[in-house]
C-alpha positions in Angstrom: -20.2 -79.2 22.8 -18.0 -76.6 24.6 -18.8 -72.9 24.9 -16.0 -72.1 22.4 -17.5 -74.6 19.8 -21.0 -73.2 20.3 -19.7 -69.6 20.0 -17.8 -70.3 16.8 -20.7 -72.2 15.1 -23.3 -69.6 16.3 -21.2 -66.7 15.1 -20.5 -68.5 11.7 -24.3 -68.9 11.2 -24.9 -65.2 12.0 -22.1 -64.0 9.7 -23.6 -66.2 6.9 -27.0 -64.6 7.5 -28.4 -68.0 8.6 -30.3 -66.7 11.6 -32.7 -69.7 11.8 -29.6 -72.0 12.0 -28.2 -69.9 14.8 -31.4 -70.4 16.8 -30.7 -74.1 17.2 -28.1 -73.1 19.8 -30.8 -71.5 22.1 -32.2 -73.5 25.0 -36.0 -73.8 25.1 -36.0 -71.4 28.1 -33.6 -68.8 26.5 -34.0 -65.3 27.9 -33.2 -62.2 25.9 -32.5 -58.8 27.5 -32.4 -55.4 25.6 -30.6 -52.4 27.1 -33.8 -50.2 26.8 -37.1 -50.4 28.5 -40.3 -51.4 26.7 -42.0 -54.6 25.6 -38.8 -56.2 24.2 -36.7 -55.4 27.3 -37.1 -59.0 28.6 -38.3 -61.8 26.4 -38.5 -65.4 27.7 -38.6 -68.7 25.7 -37.5 -69.8 22.3 -40.7 -68.9 20.5 -40.9 -65.5 22.1 -37.2 -64.7 21.3 -37.8 -65.9 17.7 -40.8 -63.6 17.5 -38.7 -60.7 18.7 -36.4 -61.3 15.8 -39.3 -61.5 13.3 -40.6 -58.2 14.7 -37.1 -56.7 14.1 -37.0 -57.9 10.5 -40.5 -56.7 9.7 -39.9 -53.2 11.1 -36.4 -52.4 9.9 -34.6 -52.3 6.6 -31.1 -53.7 7.2 -28.5 -52.4 4.7 -25.6 -54.3 6.2 -24.8 -56.5 9.2 -21.4 -57.5 10.6 -20.6 -59.7 13.5 -17.1 -59.6 15.1 -15.9 -62.3 17.5 -16.5 -64.5 19.3 -14.7 -63.5 22.4 -15.0 -66.4 24.9 -14.6 -66.3 28.7 -15.7 -69.4 30.7 -19.4 -70.1 30.0 -19.9 -66.8 28.2 -19.0 -65.3 24.9 -19.4 -61.8 23.4 -20.0 -60.6 19.8 -19.8 -57.1 18.4 -22.4 -56.1 15.9 -22.3 -53.3 13.4 -25.6 -52.7 11.7 -26.5 -50.2 9.1 -30.3 -50.0 9.5 -33.3 -47.8 8.7 -36.3 -48.2 11.1 -39.4 -48.2 8.9 -41.3 -46.1 11.4 -38.9 -43.1 11.2 -37.1 -43.6 7.9 -34.0 -42.4 9.5 -30.9 -44.4 8.5 -28.6 -45.1 11.4 -25.4 -47.0 12.3 -25.8 -49.3 15.3 -22.8 -50.5 17.3 -23.9 -53.2 19.7 -22.4 -55.9 22.0 -24.2 -59.2 22.6 -23.2 -61.2 25.7 -24.3 -64.9 25.6 -24.3 -67.4 28.5 -24.1 -71.1 27.8 -25.3 -73.9 30.1 -25.6 -77.6 29.3 -24.6 -77.0 25.6 -27.2 -74.3 24.9 -27.4 -70.5 25.0 -29.6 -69.7 28.0 -29.3 -66.0 28.0 -28.4 -63.1 25.6 -27.9 -59.5 26.7 -27.4 -56.6 24.4 -25.5 -53.4 25.1 -25.6 -50.3 22.9 
């Protein structure tokens, strides 16, 4: 499967709210990087990245989620996320605007980096 095909199917799953389906595109050794320091800055492996997503869901009330793209260039693609969210810890509703950059190798997503 090409990077463009993976990008389109991955994005379609996210837009449909089928996050578990999107995970099938991750390699077993996927690495996820956040733009901020802390325990979630660098997470390695399918199970750990899945756990990061579970933590996010458990600790935030998401009012809306939009994904724009994909924008493909070689073995990478980018998505723009707009998220209306309230962190449970603060109760302060906020609007997130974030870019996800994904790298594909051997038909799987091997890296995701988030910019915000």
